[in-house]
N, C-alpha and C positions, 0 to 999 in steps of 0.2 A: 570222251574227248574227241573221239573220230566224229560225231555229230557236229561237234563246236566247231572242229577244224573246218568241216565244210562249209558251215553255216556262214562262216568268216568270209567266205567268199562272196557274200551276197551284202556286205555292208551291215546296216542297223535293223535289220528285217527283223521284227518284232515276232517271237513266235514261243509257245509256251511249252515245255519238256516235263513228261511225267515219265517216272522211273517205276519200274517192276522187278525189284529184287528177288532174288531168291526163288524163281519160278523153277519149282521142282515136280509139281503133280498138274494132272490135267485140268483140277478146280483151278489153278493159277492159271491157266492160259486163258482158258474160259471168261474168268473174270476180267483178266487185263484188255481181252478183244471187245467184250460188253462195255466196260469202261471206255474204251477207245471209240466204239462206235458210237457215243454219246456225244462225243467232240470230233468229229471225223478228222483224221490227219493220216500220217505214217507211220506205219509199225516197224520200228528199225529191231532186230533181234540177232540174239547170239547163242541160240537153241543148237544142241548137238546131238540129242536124241532126235531119232527119226520119224517114232511117232509123235512126237510133240509138236516137231516142226511141220508135220503132216495137219495134225488139228489145228494149228494155228492158222496154217495156210487157206482150209477149208473154210473156215469160220472167218477168216479177212475177205475170201472172196465172196463170200455169203453176204457180208455186211458192206461190201463194197468199197473197202480199205487197202490202201497200196502196203505192201509190204517192201523191207529190203532187209536180206541175210546177209551179215558182216562176217559169219564165220566159216561157213561152209567153202568158199573159195578157197580160202587158206588151208583150210584143211585138205582139200584135194591134192593142192600144191605139194604140202609137206608130206602126203601119202606118197605121189610120186618120188619125190625127194628122197625119203626114207625106205622108199620099196616096199611098205607094210601097210595094211589096212588098218585105220583109226579104231580105237576100241569101242568108239560109239559111232554108229552110221549116220553119217551128214545127213540132211534132210530136203535138198534142194532140187534135187533131179527126179522130178515128180514122173512119173511115167503116164501120159495120157490114156489108159487103158479103160477099158468096162469096170473094172472097180472102181476108178479113180472117179468116172463119173456117175458111178453107182452111189460112192459117198456123198458127192455135191449133190446129187438129188436129193439124197436121204435129210441132208443138213436142211437145203432149202425149206423142205416138207416140214421139219421139225421146227424153224423159227416162224413159219406160218402157223403152226396149229400148237404153240406153247400159251401156257395158262386160259385153256379153255377155248381158244380161239378155233373158227370155222369147224364149228361140231358137225356139219354136214358131212364133212369129208373124213371123218372119225373112222368110217368101214376102212378107210385104205392105209390105215397105219398097221406096221407091223406089230408095235408095242402101244399101250395106252397105259399112264402112269397116272394112279390117283391117290390124291392126299391133301392134308391140310396146309396151307401157307408155311414155307421154310422146311418142308420135308425132303429137299433136295431134287424136286421134279425137273426144274429147267436143266442144273448141272447134268444130272443122269439123262435127261433128253439128249442134249447136245453130245456126250459123250458118246451113246449108244449111235446116234445118227452117224458120228466118224467112223463106227463102225460098219457103218452100211444098213443100220435100220430104221426108217420111217417111223418117229416116235409122235407122238400127241399126250400131252399132260391135262388132266381135269384137276381144277382146284376145288376143293370140299369148305364151303361155307356156311355153318350152321343156319339152318332156317332158308336157306336157297336148295332147291332141288338142282341134283347134276341135270344137265342137258340129258333129253330123252333117248339122244342119238348111243350115249353109254351104254345102256342095255339092250340095243338094238344089233349091236355087232358081235363078232364072236368073241363071247366071255373069255376064252381059253389066251385071249390076247391082254387083258386087263390084267395089271399088277398093283395091288394095294400098297401103298406105302405108310409106314408106322414109324413113332418117335417116342423116348421117354419124355414126359412132361417136363419136366426139369430142365433139360437140355433143351428143348424146344423153346422154353422161356430165356435160355443164356441164348440161344441164336436169334429170337426175335428181338432182345431188348440191345444187341450188338447192331441190327440193322436199323433200329429207330436211332440210336448214337452216330452210327454213320450217315444218316439222313438228318442229323440235326435236331432230332424231334425227341418227345419226352419219353424216356425208355420204361416209365411206370404206367403208360396207358392200358388200356383194356386189352390191345393187341399183345403185350407182354404179361399181362395178369395171370397168373398160375391157374386161378378156379376158371377164367375164361377158358384160358387154353386146355385145360382138363374137359371143361365142357366140348369144346371142338375136337377134341381127342375121341372123346364118349362116342360123339355123334357119327364119327370116322367107324368107330368099332361097330357100331349097330349098322350101319349102312354093309359093312363088310362081313358081318355074320349072316344077312340077307343073300350074299353073292360067295357061299364056300369055294365054288369053282376059282376066285382069285387069289392067287398065290400071294402072301403076306411078307412084304419086305421089312426088316428093321433095319432104318438108317443109322440108329443111334451110334456115335462115334464111329462109323464106318467111312471110309474113302469112297469117292466117287465110281473107282475101279473095283473095290469090294464089293459094292452094291450091285454095280452094273455085272459083276460075273455071276452073281447069286440069282439076280433076275434073269441071266442069258440061261444057267443051269435048271431052274424050275420052267423055265418055258421051252426046254429043250432044244434051243437054238445053239448054233454055232455061228462063230464069224462069218459073214457073207463072202462069197466069193472063193 
């Protein structure tokens, strides 16, 4: 309603409004920003959780998107009026300290090294995620980047050798992602439907999926130093916490 009221001041300007409701998790924010980045515009939001606001802000800056926080100024005014702090710390007053710049640097690095891009710089990553398609590599990478870690991820494709750089870096930084075959078929079929493609193709075929997973398991057995994270039915936050725990990492800063 606020947007409609503001837009009315510009006559019959044609624009497209896309709503993202019930944004409660980091995955929701990552999805919203990535969707917006495909058709650049302005991100207008009413998030009150500080961590979520910061995540959206960092991702939007990386993608060159403008943002407008509609609710934080009102929360600050109400906080002064009531003489008390809000239950959720609002998120627009970002401190431009070293931690902030470290997060931005990590997000920039992670975007450039998503899905196997620029393998020559893989040695600069704090964490390298390896797994077949739809094992949450990108959402996990972006979430960990928001925590200040430079992350690269490498997709596994049956019949295609992973980049040699994967085996030349510090192997203690590599993490293998696995998932149950049935769940992976569901995720891939949903992705195909969202792309208006046939959900019954090879990409979501159970036998083909099992072959891919077996290909991944064979690779992981050859590298027992890689911790294995099962992402089946886990949130990004849960998987990320397990990754940091197994790598003995704490939150940077």
